[in-house]
Each structure stands twice: as structure tokens, then as C-alpha cells.
C-alpha positions in Angstrom: -96.9 104.4 47.7 -97.6 107.5 49.8 -94.9 108.6 52.0 -95.3 110.8 55.1 -93.6 113.3 57.8 -94.5 113.7 61.2 -92.6 116.3 63.2 -93.2 116.1 67.0 -92.1 118.8 69.7 -93.5 121.8 71.4 -90.0 123.4 70.7 -91.1 123.7 67.0 -94.6 124.5 67.5 -93.4 127.7 69.6 -90.6 128.9 67.6 -88.1 127.9 69.8 -86.2 126.1 67.1 -87.0 126.2 63.7 -87.6 123.2 62.0 -85.1 121.6 59.6 -86.2 117.9 59.2 -89.0 119.1 56.3 -86.7 120.5 53.5 -83.8 117.6 54.5 -86.5 114.7 54.0 -87.8 116.4 51.1 -84.1 116.4 49.6 -83.2 113.0 50.4 -86.3 111.8 48.6 -85.7 113.9 45.5 -82.5 112.8 45.2 -83.5 108.9 45.1 -86.6 109.8 42.9 -89.2 109.9 45.6 -91.7 112.5 46.9 -93.1 113.6 50.2 -97.1 113.0 49.8 -97.9 114.8 53.4 -96.7 116.4 56.5 -97.7 117.1 60.1 -96.5 118.7 63.0 -97.7 117.9 66.8 -97.1 119.1 69.9 -95.7 116.9 72.9 -99.2 116.1 74.0 -99.7 112.4 74.2 -103.3 112.2 73.3 -102.5 114.3 70.0 -99.9 112.3 69.1 -101.7 109.1 69.8 -104.3 110.1 67.8 -102.2 110.8 64.7 -100.5 107.5 65.1 -103.8 105.6 65.2 -104.7 107.4 62.2 -101.6 106.7 60.1 -101.1 103.5 61.2 -104.4 102.2 59.5 -102.9 103.7 56.1 -100.4 101.7 54.3 -98.3 104.6 53.9 -94.4 104.9 54.8 -94.0 107.4 57.6 -91.1 109.2 58.7 -91.8 110.1 63.0 -88.7 112.7 64.1 -88.8 113.8 67.8 -89.7 112.2 71.2 -88.1 109.1 71.7 -86.1 110.0 74.0 -86.7 109.2 77.9 -87.3 112.6 79.7 -90.9 113.7 80.3 -91.5 115.4 77.3 -90.7 112.6 75.3 -94.0 110.7 74.7 -93.7 109.2 71.3 -92.8 105.5 72.0 -95.4 105.4 74.3 -97.9 106.7 72.3 -97.0 104.4 69.2 -97.7 101.4 71.7 -101.4 102.9 73.0 -102.1 103.4 69.2 -101.2 100.0 68.3 -102.5 98.9 71.2 -99.1 96.7 72.4 -97.1 97.2 75.6 -93.7 98.8 75.5 -90.8 96.1 75.8 -87.4 96.5 76.0 -85.7 95.2 72.8 -82.8 93.4 73.3 -80.5 94.6 70.3 -81.7 98.1 71.7 -80.4 97.6 75.2 -76.8 95.8 73.8 -76.5 99.2 71.6 -77.3 101.4 74.8 -74.7 99.3 76.8 -72.4 99.8 74.2 -72.7 103.7 74.1 -72.8 103.5 78.3 -69.0 101.6 77.7 -68.0 103.6 75.4 -68.5 107.1 77.4 -67.0 105.0 80.5 -63.9 104.4 78.3 -63.6 107.9 77.4 -63.9 109.3 80.6 -61.3 106.4 82.1 -63.4 104.5 84.0 -65.7 101.3 84.1 -69.4 101.2 83.1 -71.7 100.3 86.2 -74.7 98.9 84.7 -76.3 98.4 88.0 -76.6 102.3 89.1 -80.3 103.6 88.7 -79.7 106.3 86.1 -78.4 103.3 83.5 -81.8 101.5 84.2 -82.9 104.8 83.2 -81.2 105.1 80.2 -82.4 101.6 79.1 -85.9 103.1 78.9 -85.0 104.7 75.3 -85.0 100.8 74.1 -88.4 100.1 74.8 -90.4 100.1 72.2 -93.6 98.7 71.1 -94.0 95.1 71.1 -92.8 93.1 67.5 -90.8 96.6 66.7 -87.3 96.5 65.0 -84.5 98.7 65.5 -82.9 101.6 63.4 -79.4 102.2 63.9 -78.1 105.3 64.9 -74.6 106.1 63.4 -74.0 109.1 65.7 -74.1 107.9 69.2 -75.6 103.9 68.6 -78.9 104.4 70.7 -81.2 103.1 67.6 -84.5 104.1 66.8 -87.2 101.9 65.9 -89.9 101.0 63.3 -93.2 99.2 63.0 -94.6 97.6 60.0 -98.6 97.9 59.5 -100.0 96.2 56.3 -98.3 97.2 53.0 -97.1 100.2 55.1 -94.3 100.9 58.0 -93.7 103.7 60.5 -89.9 105.0 61.1 -89.2 106.6 64.3 -85.9 108.8 64.6 -84.4 111.0 67.1 -85.3 114.9 66.9 -81.8 115.8 66.5 -80.8 116.1 62.7 -77.1 114.8 62.8 -79.0 111.6 64.1 -82.2 111.4 62.2 -81.2 112.4 59.0 -78.8 109.7 58.1 -81.1 107.4 60.2 -83.8 108.1 57.7 -81.4 108.0 54.7 -80.3 104.4 55.9 -83.9 102.9 55.9 -84.6 104.7 52.4 -81.5 102.9 50.9 -81.8 99.5 53.2 -86.0 99.1 52.4 -86.7 101.2 49.7 -84.1 101.0 47.2 -86.8 99.4 44.5 -88.7 102.2 44.8 -85.9 104.5 43.6 -87.2 106.4 40.4 -89.5 104.0 39.4 -92.2 106.6 38.8 -90.8 108.5 35.9 -91.4 112.3 36.2 -90.7 115.3 34.1 -91.6 119.2 34.5 -91.6 122.5 32.3 -92.7 125.7 33.1 -92.9 129.3 32.1 -92.8 132.9 33.9 -95.9 134.7 32.9 -96.3 138.5 33.3 -99.2 140.8 34.6 -102.0 138.3 34.4 -104.6 137.5 36.8 -104.7 133.4 37.9 -108.5 133.8 37.6 -107.9 134.4 33.9 -106.0 131.3 33.0 -107.5 129.0 35.4 -110.2 127.4 32.7 -107.0 126.9 30.6 -105.5 124.6 33.3 -108.5 123.0 34.1 -109.0 122.1 30.3 -104.9 120.8 30.2 -106.1 118.6 33.3 -108.7 116.8 31.7 -106.8 116.3 28.3 -104.0 114.9 30.0 -104.9 113.0 33.3 -100.9 111.9 33.9 -100.0 115.6 34.1 -100.9 118.1 37.0 -100.7 121.7 36.3 -99.1 124.4 39.1 -99.2 127.7 39.3 -97.2 129.9 41.6 -98.1 133.5 41.9 -95.5 136.3 43.0 -96.1 139.9 43.8 -92.6 140.6 42.4 -89.7 142.4 43.5 -87.1 145.0 42.6 -85.3 142.5 40.0 -89.0 141.3 38.7 -92.3 142.1 37.7 -95.5 140.3 39.1 -95.6 137.3 37.8 -96.9 133.3 37.8 -94.8 130.8 37.8 -97.2 128.4 35.6 -96.2 124.8 34.4 -96.9 121.1 33.9 -95.4 118.3 35.5 -96.1 114.5 35.8 -95.4 111.3 33.2 -92.9 112.3 30.6 -95.2 111.0 28.0 -97.5 113.6 28.2 -95.7 116.9 29.7 -94.3 117.7 26.2 -97.8 117.8 24.6 -99.4 119.5 27.9 -96.7 122.0 27.7 -97.2 122.6 24.2 -101.3 123.0 24.7 -100.3 126.0 27.4 -98.2 128.0 25.5 -100.7 127.9 22.9 -103.2 128.9 25.3 -101.1 131.6 26.7 -100.6 132.7 23.0 -104.6 133.0 22.6 -104.3 135.2 25.9 -101.3 137.3 24.3 -99.7 136.7 27.8 -96.0 137.9 28.0 -94.1 135.1 29.1 -90.7 133.3 29.7 -89.7 129.6 29.5 -87.5 128.7 32.7 
């Protein structure tokens, strides 16, 4: 089952903010023996967000979407998700209760009584309007929930753009719904640093290894080098542990045939 990540917001694409979600989601997944399959960045454009979601809803992927679920004019994700699914936005009763809890908490901290009849209170409840049929994702930071939508064998999980909210919510989703997938696919990886040789020289060997060991992928990460290390390639194999060891030995024999200089890492 593929896992995808959608990061929404003009501020990321314009460079006003540096994306922190991608490396953190990779970290959260890796800690559970899972791996990210794809990622997309989308600006605050309703048509584009809707197109992306319509495409990803048609898959069986597990998808995390960060950003755009607030109630300000530049937040479009809730509306786009509903449009992509062809369903209306409705106020989720659990979300309404959680938002009102948050309002009451803030009033208590200020030493006042909450007034749920004020116009701005009604506006805050818009943050609880989700596509019909959605379920909530609890938010331990301020109680304002995210939402999830199941489709086929997959599901989408929509969380805020704020890291302090999004990351524990994503961790909750993984631990609550996907613990059965943790470390279900054993993986192994071995690599060497190969010095002063062109990738093109090694490509036929890499292709031959993948053909001989179908459960293994060969990876090649070239570097121009720096003051402490010469030009090199990080060359390795990863995949099914039952084949990685043999594929790695095959790779070392191939490097010896090239009389290549290398060191294991």
C-alpha cells in the first residue's frame, strides 16, 4: 500500500516558509518501518487542489495532506476535498463539540464566559465543516480537529499546516489505524563509496544486478566531493533481506572487475 504526502500553501512555494513536513513525515514513517512513496506541493489554488485530490481519491493510497483546513480566505482544502468527492460540506457534530470546548477553554483562561451566539463563534465553527461522511482526527494541541475520508482500500488524512499540530496528528493516525503495517515488509540496505569512476561506466552492472535479483533495487548517489572527500558515488542495494546480501556480493565482484576503488559504509 503506497503512502503519499500533499503539502498545501503558497507560503511554501514562494519561499516565505521552509517546508518541514516532508522530512518529519519521512522520519515518522521510517520509525515504524514504513516508507513514503510520493509527495506533491500545491499552492492555494482551488482548481489545482481539487484536481490533485480528485486524482488521489481515485487511488488506494494512504495520503496525508498538510495545510489549508482553517477558515480564512486562503484556506481551501476542506472545500476542495468536498468538491473532489462530489459531496457537500457539513458541520461534523464531534468537530462542533471540540471547537466549542476550545472556545470555552479560551474564555475560561481569560476569566470570561463563552458566548456561542456571537457571529465570530459561528465563523469558528466553519473549521468543523468537513466533506459529508468524514471522520475527525483529534488535535492534542488545541482540540480543533482534522478530518479523514476513506475511499476504496485507501484513505486521506487532512491535518493543519502547523507542525506542532500536524505531526502528533499524523503519528496518531499511523498508530491507531496502521499498526498492522509496521515493519510488515522487511528491508535491508548495503552500500559502498566508489571513488573517481563515472556512473555511466557502472550502469550496465547495476541493470544486471536488478535483473538477477528482482526483489532488490540498486541506488546510485553521485557527489562532486568536497574538501574532506574526493569525487565519489554512494552505490548500494536495498530491498528484500533474502536477496540483498547476494546482490551486494555481486556488486562488489563487479566493482573488482572494474578495478574500482571503494570502501564499505
